Each structure stands twice: as structure tokens, then as C-alpha cells.
C-alpha positions as CSV (number, residue, x, y, z in Angstrom):
1,H,5.3,9.6,-22.1
2,F,7.4,8.7,-25.1
3,F,4.7,7.2,-27.3
4,A,1.0,6.6,-28.0
5,F,0.1,3.0,-27.3
6,E,-2.7,0.6,-28.0
7,I,-3.0,-3.1,-27.4
8,Y,-4.5,-5.8,-29.6
9,S,-3.6,-9.3,-30.8
10,T,-3.4,-11.1,-34.2
11,T,-3.6,-14.8,-34.9
12,F,-0.7,-14.4,-37.4
13,F,1.8,-13.2,-34.8
14,V,0.6,-15.7,-32.2
15,L,1.3,-18.5,-34.6
16,L,4.6,-17.1,-35.8
17,F,6.1,-16.2,-32.4
18,S,4.1,-18.4,-30.0
19,S,3.4,-15.4,-27.7
20,M,0.8,-12.7,-27.4
21,P,2.0,-9.5,-29.2
22,V,1.5,-6.0,-28.0
23,C,1.1,-3.5,-30.9
24,G,1.2,0.3,-30.9
25,T,2.4,3.5,-32.5
26,Y,5.5,5.4,-31.6
27,E,5.2,9.1,-32.3
28,F,8.2,11.2,-33.2
29,P,8.3,14.7,-34.7
30,G,6.9,14.3,-38.2
31,L,7.0,10.5,-38.0
32,E,4.8,7.7,-36.7
33,V,6.1,4.1,-36.5
34,H,3.7,1.2,-36.1
35,L,5.3,-1.5,-34.1
36,T,4.7,-5.0,-32.7
37,Q,6.5,-6.1,-29.5
38,F,6.7,-9.3,-27.5
39,P,7.3,-8.3,-23.9
40,E,7.0,-11.9,-22.8
41,G,9.4,-13.1,-25.5
42,G,8.7,-15.8,-28.1
43,Q,10.4,-18.6,-29.9
44,G,14.2,-19.2,-29.7
45,K,16.3,-16.1,-29.2
46,L,13.2,-13.8,-29.2
47,T,13.5,-12.8,-25.5
48,P,11.7,-10.1,-23.5
49,N,14.8,-8.0,-24.0
50,S,15.0,-8.4,-27.8
51,G,11.2,-8.3,-28.3
52,T,10.6,-5.0,-26.4
53,V,11.4,-1.4,-27.1
54,W,13.5,0.1,-24.2
55,D,13.7,3.8,-23.3
56,A,17.3,4.0,-24.4
57,S,16.3,3.1,-27.9
58,I,13.6,5.7,-27.9
59,L,16.0,8.4,-26.7
60,L,18.5,7.4,-29.4
61,C,15.8,7.6,-32.0
62,H,15.1,11.2,-30.9
63,H,18.7,12.1,-31.0
64,C,19.2,10.7,-34.5
65,L,16.2,12.5,-35.7
66,S,17.6,15.8,-34.2
67,M,20.7,15.3,-36.4
68,G,18.4,15.4,-39.5
69,P,18.2,13.7,-42.9
70,S,21.1,15.9,-44.1
71,F,23.4,13.7,-41.9
72,W,21.8,10.3,-42.4
73,N,20.8,10.4,-46.1
74,K,22.9,7.8,-48.0
75,M,24.9,6.9,-44.8
76,R,25.7,3.2,-44.7
77,V,24.6,2.2,-41.2
78,L,25.0,-1.1,-39.3
79,E,22.8,-1.7,-36.3
80,L,23.9,-4.4,-33.8
81,G,21.1,-6.0,-31.9
82,C,18.2,-4.4,-33.8
83,G,15.4,-6.1,-31.8
84,T,12.0,-4.8,-32.9
85,G,13.6,-2.7,-35.7
86,L,12.5,0.7,-34.3
87,L,15.8,2.5,-34.6
88,G,16.5,1.0,-38.0
89,I,13.0,2.2,-39.3
90,V,13.6,5.7,-38.0
91,L,17.1,5.9,-39.7
92,A,15.8,4.4,-42.9
93,S,13.0,7.1,-42.9
94,M,15.8,9.7,-43.2
95,G,17.4,7.9,-46.1
96,A,20.0,5.8,-44.4
97,E,21.1,2.6,-46.1
98,I,20.9,0.4,-43.1
99,T,21.8,-3.2,-42.3
100,L,19.9,-4.6,-39.3
101,T,21.5,-7.5,-37.5
102,D,20.3,-9.9,-34.8
103,F,19.5,-13.5,-34.2
104,P,17.3,-15.0,-37.0
105,D,14.4,-15.4,-34.6
106,V,14.5,-11.7,-33.8
107,L,14.9,-10.7,-37.4
108,N,11.5,-12.2,-38.1
109,L,10.0,-9.6,-35.8
110,A,12.1,-6.8,-37.3
111,Q,11.1,-7.8,-40.8
112,A,7.4,-7.8,-39.9
113,N,7.7,-4.4,-38.4
114,L,9.5,-3.1,-41.5
115,E,6.7,-4.4,-43.7
116,A,4.1,-2.8,-41.4
117,N,5.7,0.6,-42.1
118,T,6.5,0.5,-45.8
119,H,3.1,1.9,-46.7
120,N,3.4,5.1,-44.6
121,L,7.1,5.8,-44.6
122,N,9.5,6.4,-47.5
123,L,12.2,4.1,-46.2
124,G,15.8,3.9,-47.6
125,P,17.4,0.6,-48.5
126,V,17.2,-1.9,-45.6
127,S,18.8,-5.4,-45.4
128,L,18.6,-7.9,-42.6
129,Q,21.5,-10.2,-41.7
130,G,21.8,-12.8,-39.0
131,L,24.6,-12.1,-36.6
132,D,25.5,-14.1,-33.5
133,W,28.3,-12.3,-31.7
134,E,29.6,-15.4,-30.0
135,Q,29.6,-17.4,-33.3
136,W,31.4,-14.5,-35.0
137,D,34.0,-14.6,-32.1
138,R,34.6,-18.3,-32.6
139,D,35.1,-17.7,-36.4
140,H,37.5,-14.8,-35.6
141,P,39.7,-15.9,-32.6
142,P,41.7,-13.3,-30.7
143,S,44.8,-14.0,-32.8
144,F,42.9,-12.9,-35.9
145,H,44.7,-9.8,-37.2
146,P,44.1,-9.3,-40.9
147,E,46.7,-7.4,-42.9
148,E,44.3,-7.1,-45.9
149,P,40.7,-6.0,-46.2
150,Q,38.6,-8.1,-43.8
151,C,36.4,-9.6,-46.5
152,V,39.4,-11.5,-47.8
153,H,39.7,-13.3,-44.5
154,S,36.2,-13.5,-43.2
155,P,34.2,-16.7,-43.7
156,G,31.5,-16.6,-46.4
157,R,28.7,-15.9,-44.0
158,Y,30.2,-12.5,-43.3
159,Q,30.8,-11.3,-46.8
160,W,28.3,-8.5,-46.3
161,F,31.0,-7.0,-44.0
162,C,33.1,-6.3,-47.1
163,E,31.5,-2.9,-47.7
164,P,32.7,-0.6,-44.9
165,F,30.0,1.2,-42.8
166,D,29.9,4.9,-42.1
167,V,28.0,4.5,-38.8
168,I,27.4,1.7,-36.3
169,V,24.5,2.0,-33.9
170,G,23.4,-0.1,-30.9
171,S,20.9,0.5,-28.2
172,D,20.9,-1.3,-24.8
173,I,23.3,-3.9,-26.1
174,A,25.8,-3.4,-23.2
175,V,23.8,-5.7,-21.0
176,E,25.6,-8.1,-18.6
177,H,23.8,-11.3,-19.7
178,Y,25.0,-10.6,-23.3
179,P,28.4,-11.9,-24.5
180,L,30.2,-8.6,-24.0
181,P,33.8,-9.7,-24.6
182,A,32.7,-11.0,-28.1
183,L,30.9,-7.8,-28.8
184,L,33.9,-5.8,-27.8
185,R,36.1,-7.7,-30.2
186,L,33.5,-7.3,-32.9
187,L,33.4,-3.6,-32.5
188,R,37.2,-3.5,-32.5
189,F,37.2,-5.4,-35.8
190,L,34.5,-3.2,-37.4
191,G,36.1,0.0,-36.2
192,R,39.2,-1.0,-38.1
193,N,37.4,-1.5,-41.4
194,G,38.2,1.1,-44.0
195,E,40.9,2.6,-41.8
196,A,44.1,3.9,-43.3
197,R,47.2,1.9,-42.5
198,C,49.7,3.1,-39.9
199,A,53.1,4.4,-41.1
200,D,54.8,1.4,-39.6
201,G,52.5,-1.0,-41.4
202,T,50.5,-2.1,-38.3
203,D,46.7,-1.8,-38.0
204,S,46.4,-0.1,-34.6
205,V,43.3,2.0,-34.1
206,D,45.6,4.7,-32.8
207,C,47.0,5.6,-36.2
208,S,44.2,7.1,-38.4
209,A,40.5,7.6,-38.3
210,E,40.2,8.0,-42.1
211,G,37.3,5.9,-43.4
212,A,36.6,4.4,-40.0
213,P,33.0,4.4,-38.8
214,L,31.4,6.4,-36.1
215,I,29.7,4.4,-33.3
216,F,26.6,5.6,-31.5
217,M,25.5,3.7,-28.5
218,A,22.7,4.3,-26.0
219,Y,22.5,2.6,-22.6
220,E,20.7,2.9,-19.3
221,D,22.4,2.8,-15.9
222,R,21.5,-0.4,-14.2
223,T,22.5,-2.1,-11.0
224,P,25.4,-4.6,-11.9
225,G,24.7,-8.2,-11.4
226,E,26.8,-10.2,-9.0
227,R,28.0,-12.6,-11.6
228,P,27.9,-11.4,-15.2
229,V,27.3,-14.3,-17.6
230,S,30.2,-13.2,-19.8
231,G,32.6,-12.4,-17.0
232,M,32.5,-8.7,-17.9
233,T,30.2,-6.1,-16.4
234,A,28.4,-3.5,-18.5
235,R,30.6,-0.8,-17.0
236,G,33.7,-2.8,-17.7
237,F,32.7,-3.2,-21.3
238,L,32.1,0.5,-21.7
239,D,35.4,1.4,-20.0
240,K,37.3,-1.0,-22.2
241,L,35.6,0.3,-25.3
242,G,36.6,3.8,-24.2
243,T,40.3,2.6,-24.3
244,L,39.9,1.4,-27.9
245,F,38.0,4.4,-29.2
246,R,37.7,8.0,-28.3
247,R,34.6,8.4,-26.2
248,H,32.3,11.4,-26.1
249,E,29.1,11.6,-24.1
250,V,26.4,13.3,-26.2
251,S,24.5,16.2,-24.6
252,Q,20.8,15.8,-24.4
253,D,20.3,19.6,-24.5
254,R,19.0,19.4,-28.1
255,L,16.2,17.1,-26.9
256,A,12.9,18.4,-25.6
257,Q,13.0,18.8,-21.8
258,H,10.5,15.9,-21.2
259,L,12.7,13.5,-23.1
260,R,15.8,14.0,-21.1
261,C,16.8,11.3,-18.7
262,P,19.9,11.3,-16.5
263,E,19.9,7.5,-16.3
264,I,20.2,7.1,-20.1
265,H,23.4,7.9,-21.9
266,I,24.1,8.4,-25.6
267,V,27.8,8.0,-26.3
268,E,29.7,8.5,-29.5
269,F,32.9,6.5,-30.1
270,K,35.5,7.4,-32.8
271,V,38.7,5.7,-33.7
272,Q,41.4,7.4,-31.8
273,V,43.8,9.8,-33.6
274,P,47.1,10.6,-31.9
275,A,47.6,14.2,-30.8
276,G,49.7,16.3,-33.2
């Protein structure tokens, strides 16, 4: 079992999210996180997927904790699809300066969970930003290839992108009913931020990794759907991401035996650097 769990309801959450909440405590080495979930979803974009903690997220939390505060302290971290906020809370507890992103309806839940843990955890700086991948994609069409820092070109709603991130994290965001092509372009765009220019003046990810963020993703093997909503399967998304970035599957050896799960993968992506 990954966590200790108890169930109760509160009038506040029922009024805010129009659904019955499930609340409990997630236990990690030296850390307890009190969390509210909505397994049946809620208003707007708060779906059962975004309102629930999935096993891949728990495993990624354990992996990040195993890296220790010496790695995460003062790291500027961007989480894509933060959902309940569990991973962000864990990283902030180690001193990461984290920006949580999701639909505004989902951020309400993440904000509530952050507030529920401020009294018992010494959290690093946390900000919440609404981010719709499809809307971002419409604002940055495929022909968008900035030759200057991206904040010069991005619409005002994305000005918080101006400061480059050291690490990007995402858990169970490679799901076939999500807009995966838009997510792929977003990661391509973010991976380029802070990167040194190529010798020929182009901005290819193959030129230099200096200043470019690390990307950590966790996902669970699932049976592919017959018709992915986005036209891209989860496997196709991950394979394509592996052509844009250097992919390394993280060993689960450093995790306790009872936490290891062959169906869940933790993958690290880095900007590719040419050999020699």
C-alpha cells in the first residue's frame, strides 16, 4: 500500500466542487501530506483523472524524495498537469521553487491542498498558473520559431514563462484523451528555453543543452484506445518526445522493493547534445 487513507466529507468542498470529496494522508519517508481528492470529478475541467492521485504520481514522488533536498533546493520547477498538487507539495517540501499549472478548475483543488499542508510542512515558494495546452498551441502555431527569448514573443498571459525553469515534471499526462500533439509542442518550446544558440544561428535542440531544463515524466502502461482523441497514441507521443530529447529510463532500484512497479515508468528527458 502506498498510503494511509481515511474518508470524510466537508460542506465546504461539496459547495466548491459540487462533488463528494475523499480525504486522506499520504505517507512518505519523513513526510506526511494531507490531501483531498475528487474521484468522481467536479465542476468544469475537474475530472476523475485530474481530481485523483494515480500510482505513477506516487512513484514519482518517492523517486524525487530519493534524490534529496540537495538536488531540489532552490530548483525552479514547472509541473504540467498538477492535478491535486501532491507532487508539487512534495517538491516544495524539499525547497523547490515550483510553479503548478493546470486548468483553473483544477488549480482550485491544488490551492486547497497547498493550504491544508502549510501548517505542517516548510514549503518553498509555490505559484499557480492556469495553462491550457490547446489554447497555448493556438497562441503559438507550428510556424512559431522565436529567434529571441520566448517572453519577447509570447502573449501576455504567458509572461511567467520568461524565467527559464531548471526542471519540468509531469505525472500521467501522456494519456490518449489529452491533447498530446499540443503537449509535445509545448515541451519542445520549453526545452528550448535558456538554451545556447547553435553555431549556425539556428535554434535546434541538437546543438547545446546549456541552460535547458531536465524533464521528469512518470507514466503507467495502459491498453491503447482504438481512436485517440488527439490522433496521437500515448506510445506515439513518448516515441516522438524521445526523438526531440535524449531519453533515459530511470531505474527503480533505489526505491523500496514494495514500491517498484514494472507497469510504471519514470523517464528523464534531456536536450540532445551531438556526439563529440
